[in-house]
C-alpha positions in Angstrom: 5.3 4.4 93.9 1.9 4.1 95.5 2.2 4.7 99.3 -0.2 2.6 101.3 0.8 4.5 104.4 3.0 7.5 105.4 6.8 7.1 105.4 9.2 9.1 107.4 13.0 9.6 107.7 13.9 8.9 111.3 17.7 9.6 111.0 20.5 10.0 108.6 24.3 9.7 108.6 27.2 10.5 106.3 31.0 10.4 106.3 33.3 13.0 105.0 33.9 12.7 101.2 37.4 12.5 99.7 40.1 9.9 99.5 39.9 7.4 102.3 42.2 4.7 103.5 39.2 2.9 105.1 37.5 0.5 102.8 33.8 0.8 101.7 32.5 -1.4 104.5 34.1 0.7 107.2 32.7 3.9 105.6 29.2 2.2 105.3 29.2 1.2 108.9 30.2 4.7 110.0 27.3 6.2 108.1 24.9 3.5 109.2 25.8 3.8 112.9 25.3 7.6 112.7 21.9 7.1 111.1 20.8 4.6 113.7 22.1 6.7 116.6 20.2 9.7 115.1 17.1 7.5 115.0 17.4 6.7 118.7 18.0 3.0 117.8 19.8 1.3 120.7 19.6 -2.2 119.3 20.1 -3.0 115.6 17.7 -5.9 115.8 14.8 -3.5 115.6 15.5 -2.9 111.9 13.5 -5.2 109.6 15.3 -4.8 106.2 18.4 -3.3 104.8 19.6 -2.2 101.4 23.1 -1.2 100.3 24.0 0.7 97.1 27.5 0.0 95.7 29.0 -0.2 92.3 32.7 -1.1 92.2 33.5 -2.9 95.5 32.6 -6.4 94.6 29.9 -8.8 95.8 27.9 -9.2 99.0 28.7 -5.7 99.9 25.7 -5.3 102.2 26.5 -8.3 104.2 30.1 -7.1 104.6 28.9 -3.7 105.8 26.4 -5.0 108.4 28.1 -8.1 109.8 30.3 -6.2 112.2 27.2 -4.3 113.4 25.8 -7.7 114.4 23.0 -7.4 111.9 23.4 -10.5 109.8 20.9 -13.3 110.5 17.2 -12.9 110.2 17.5 -9.5 108.6 17.2 -9.5 104.8 20.1 -7.5 103.4 19.7 -6.7 99.7 22.4 -5.3 97.5 21.6 -2.6 94.9 23.6 -1.7 91.9 22.5 1.0 89.4 25.6 3.0 88.7 25.4 6.5 90.1 21.8 5.9 91.1 22.6 3.0 93.4 22.5 4.9 96.7 19.3 6.7 95.9 17.7 3.5 94.7 18.7 1.7 97.9 16.7 4.4 99.8 13.8 4.0 97.4 13.8 0.2 98.2 13.7 1.0 101.9 10.9 3.5 101.4 9.0 0.9 99.4 9.2 -1.6 102.2 7.7 0.8 104.7 5.1 2.3 102.3 3.7 -1.1 101.5 3.8 -2.5 105.0 6.5 -5.0 104.4 8.6 -3.4 107.2 8.0 -0.9 109.9 11.6 0.3 109.8 14.3 -0.1 107.2 17.8 1.2 106.6 19.5 2.1 103.3 23.2 2.7 102.8 25.2 4.0 99.9 28.9 3.4 100.2 32.0 3.3 97.9 35.7 3.4 98.1 37.3 4.0 94.7 40.7 4.9 95.9 41.6 1.3 97.0 40.2 -0.5 94.0 40.2 1.8 91.0 43.2 2.8 88.9 43.8 6.6 89.2 43.2 8.6 86.1 40.8 6.2 84.5 37.4 7.4 83.3 34.1 5.9 84.3 32.3 4.1 81.5 28.7 3.2 80.8 27.2 -0.2 80.7 29.6 -3.1 80.1 29.1 -4.6 76.7 27.0 -1.7 75.5 27.8 -0.6 71.9 28.6 3.0 72.9 30.9 1.8 75.7 32.8 -0.5 73.3 33.3 2.5 71.0 34.9 4.5 73.8 32.1 6.7 75.1 33.0 8.2 78.5 30.7 10.6 80.4 32.9 13.6 80.1 32.7 13.4 76.4 29.0 13.0 76.4 28.5 16.0 78.6 30.9 18.1 76.6 28.7 17.5 73.6 25.7 18.6 75.6 27.5 21.7 76.7 28.5 22.7 73.2 25.0 22.1 71.9 23.4 24.1 74.7 25.8 27.1 74.1 25.0 26.9 70.4 21.2 27.1 71.0 21.3 29.7 73.8 23.4 32.7 74.9 25.2 30.5 77.5 29.0 31.0 77.6 31.9 29.0 79.1 31.9 31.6 81.9 28.4 30.7 82.8 29.4 27.0 83.1 32.3 28.0 85.3 29.9 30.0 87.6 28.2 26.7 88.5 31.5 25.5 90.1 32.0 28.9 91.7 28.6 28.7 93.3 28.8 25.2 94.5 32.3 25.6 96.0 31.0 28.7 97.9 28.0 26.7 99.2 30.4 24.0 100.5 32.8 26.4 102.2 31.6 25.6 105.8 30.4 22.1 105.1 32.7 19.7 107.0 31.7 16.7 104.8 32.7 18.4 101.5 36.0 17.5 99.7 36.5 20.8 97.7 35.4 24.0 99.2 36.1 27.7 99.4 36.4 30.5 96.9 37.4 29.8 93.3 37.2 32.3 90.5 35.6 31.9 87.1 39.1 32.5 85.6 40.6 29.7 87.8 37.9 27.3 86.7 38.3 28.1 83.0 42.1 28.0 83.2 42.2 24.6 84.8 43.3 21.7 82.6 41.0 21.0 79.6 39.3 17.6 79.8 36.8 17.7 77.0 36.1 21.1 75.5 34.5 23.2 76.9 34.6 21.3 80.2 37.8 21.9 82.2 39.0 19.9 85.2 37.2 22.1 87.7 33.9 21.6 85.9 34.0 17.9 86.5 33.2 16.1 89.8 36.0 14.3 91.4 35.6 10.6 91.9 35.8 10.3 95.7 35.1 7.9 98.6 32.4 8.1 101.1 29.0 6.9 102.4 25.5 8.0 103.3 22.8 6.3 105.3 19.1 6.8 105.8 16.7 5.1 108.3 13.0 5.2 107.2 10.0 4.1 109.2 6.3 4.3 109.7 4.5 7.1 111.6 3.9 4.7 114.5 7.6 3.8 114.7 8.6 7.5 114.8 6.6 7.8 118.0 8.1 4.7 119.5 11.6 5.9 118.7 10.8 9.4 120.0 11.8 11.2 116.8 11.2 14.9 117.4 11.7 16.0 113.8 10.6 13.2 111.4 10.9 14.2 107.7 8.1 12.9 105.6 8.8 11.1 102.3 6.0 12.5 100.0 7.2 10.7 96.9 9.8 8.4 95.6 10.3 7.5 91.9 12.6 5.2 89.9 12.6 5.2 86.1 14.7 3.4 83.5 15.7 5.4 80.4 13.5 5.1 77.4 15.2 3.9 74.2 15.5 6.1 71.1 16.6 4.7 67.8 17.3 8.1 66.2 18.3 11.7 66.9 17.5 13.2 70.3 17.7 16.5 72.0 21.1 16.8 73.8 19.9 19.8 75.8 17.0 17.8 77.2 16.8 14.8 79.5 13.8 12.7 79.0 14.3 10.3 81.8 14.6 13.1 84.3 11.6 14.9 82.9 9.5 11.7 83.2 10.7 11.1 86.7 10.0 14.7 87.8 6.5 14.7 86.3 5.7 11.5 88.1 7.2 12.8 91.4 5.2 16.0 91.2 2.0 14.1 90.5 2.5 11.6 93.3 3.6 14.1 95.9 1.1 16.8 95.0 4.1 19.2 95.1 5.2 21.3 92.1 8.6 22.7 91.3 7.5 26.2 92.4 7.1 24.8 96.0 10.5 23.3 96.3 12.9 25.1 98.6 16.1 23.1 98.0 17.3 20.6 95.4 20.2 18.2 95.4 20.7 17.2 91.8 23.2 15.2 89.7 25.7 18.0 89.0 28.5 15.6 87.9 29.4 18.3 85.3 28.6 22.0 85.3 26.4 21.7 82.2 24.3 19.1 83.9 23.1 21.5 86.6 22.1 24.1 83.9 20.1 21.5 81.9 18.4 20.1 85.0 17.2 23.6 86.1 15.0 23.4 83.0 14.1 19.7 82.9 13.0 19.8 86.6 10.8 22.8 85.9 12.7 25.2 88.1 12.7 27.6 85.1 11.4 27.5 81.5 13.2 25.9 78.6 16.1 28.1 77.5 16.1 30.2 80.7 18.6 28.3 82.8 21.4 30.8 82.2 19.2 33.7 83.3 18.1 31.7 86.4 21.8 31.2 87.3 22.9 34.8 86.5 20.0 36.2 88.5 21.1 34.3 91.6 17.9 32.2 91.8 19.8 29.0 92.4 21.8 30.1 95.4 21.0 31.4 98.9 18.3 34.0 98.8 17.0 32.8 95.4 13.9 31.0 94.4 15.3 27.5 95.0 18.8 26.8 96.5 20.4 24.2 94.2 23.1 22.0 95.8 23.3 23.8 99.2 25.7 21.1 100.4 28.0 21.9 97.4 26.8 19.2 95.2 28.9 16.6 93.5 31.2 19.3 92.2 32.3 20.0 95.8 31.7 16.7 97.6 33.1 14.6 94.8 31.2 11.6 93.6 31.6 8.1 95.3 29.3 6.6 92.7 27.2 4.2 94.8 27.0 6.6 97.7 25.9 9.9 96.3 22.2 9.3 96.1 21.9 8.4 99.8 24.2 11.3 100.8 21.9 13.7 98.9 18.9 12.7 101.0 21.0 12.8 104.2 22.1 16.4 103.4 18.5 17.5 102.7 17.2 16.0 105.9 19.8 17.9 107.9 18.9 21.2 106.1 15.3 20.7 106.9 16.1 20.1 110.6 18.3 23.2 110.8 21.5 21.2 111.5 23.8 22.9 108.9 25.6 25.5 110.9 27.6 27.8 108.6 25.8 26.7 105.4 22.2 26.6 106.7 19.5 27.7 104.2 17.3 30.4 105.6 14.4 30.3 106.1 14.8 26.7 107.0 13.5 24.6 104.0 10.1 23.0 104.3 10.3 21.1 101.0 13.4 19.3 99.5 13.9 17.3 96.4 16.7 14.9 95.3 17.7 13.7 91.9 20.3 11.3 90.8 20.8 9.6 87.4 22.8 6.4 86.8 24.7 4.8 84.0 25.2 5.2 80.3 23.2 3.2 77.7 23.1 3.5 74.0 19.8 5.0 72.8 19.0 6.4 76.2 20.1 9.5 78.2 20.7 7.4 81.3 20.1 3.9 82.4 18.2 4.9 85.6 16.9 7.9 87.5 15.9 8.1 91.1 14.1 11.0 92.7 12.5 11.8 96.1 10.4 14.5 97.6 10.7 15.4 101.3 8.7 17.7 103.6 8.8 18.6 107.2 6.7 16.1 109.2 6.4 17.9 112.4 
């Protein structure tokens, strides 16, 4: 995206993640209200556009979220669906409004409640009507194939995959928003129920409920609102997966690689400069693959990067300091927005008990979305954030 002017995050909000009795609209309002309060907004009418990411909760979700905040009327409320990328794409749309001068201030919400609408024990599928979906492809199976291939081509072991869960649970220990937290051993991860070999239950993200919200605005608006710690959006990228009618590398991820290259180019920031990353760790193998695709380490060196402690506190780049999807769970339409909210709080030093030190100056987020035959993913959304004060 070409920025015609600077864009800043004024405030963020998020609910706890887990199983909720409150429906998606209540969760979305809670996160939105937090974000507006953190942005010093005392009247919702100041907001000029709104986007809501959601996947499984029906139609006109944005209007349902915002009507009880008194925000329906002149405000354009636009609903965004792009599978797991929906919440991140909603933020992208809000950033685009401000970057192009369409709005001076915009809000994005990602919200989802699966517990009240989705049958327990069912697997998420790819695009409806897609040939792979009709033949029974589920994401756990796809990532299990990727894990097996990666272990075949490298010295990675099932124990290495389990260490991803161990790390992310440890990161989430003192995070009040995370669903799963605390110590878990490699043995406990490996001995949990097998889902799709080699991925056991504790190597798969739980499908949870929750919401995240982000208010973005122009530099002038940050001054009007009195934002003391505005976080600058240095880049925002959305890609759709390229189609391949033939064999492809299961240990790579072309859509993420394309998105990352564009993000680094647009922001002027390289992977060596990034302090923290929130990425799409829906399964343990995904995090290992993304170390390499995002350029945090070289091809084939993800296991060494993990074993050497480079992806945890004190390492080169702290990956999933909030605990990631493996600890938060994954309310599909909400995760992308929640990633950005978590990064903003880290950069502002607001994460007591799990704060990254020194306080991060550069953060990157990454979320993919959907399955599509001939493509790794249907969509990928990424953002680059820096301290703006």
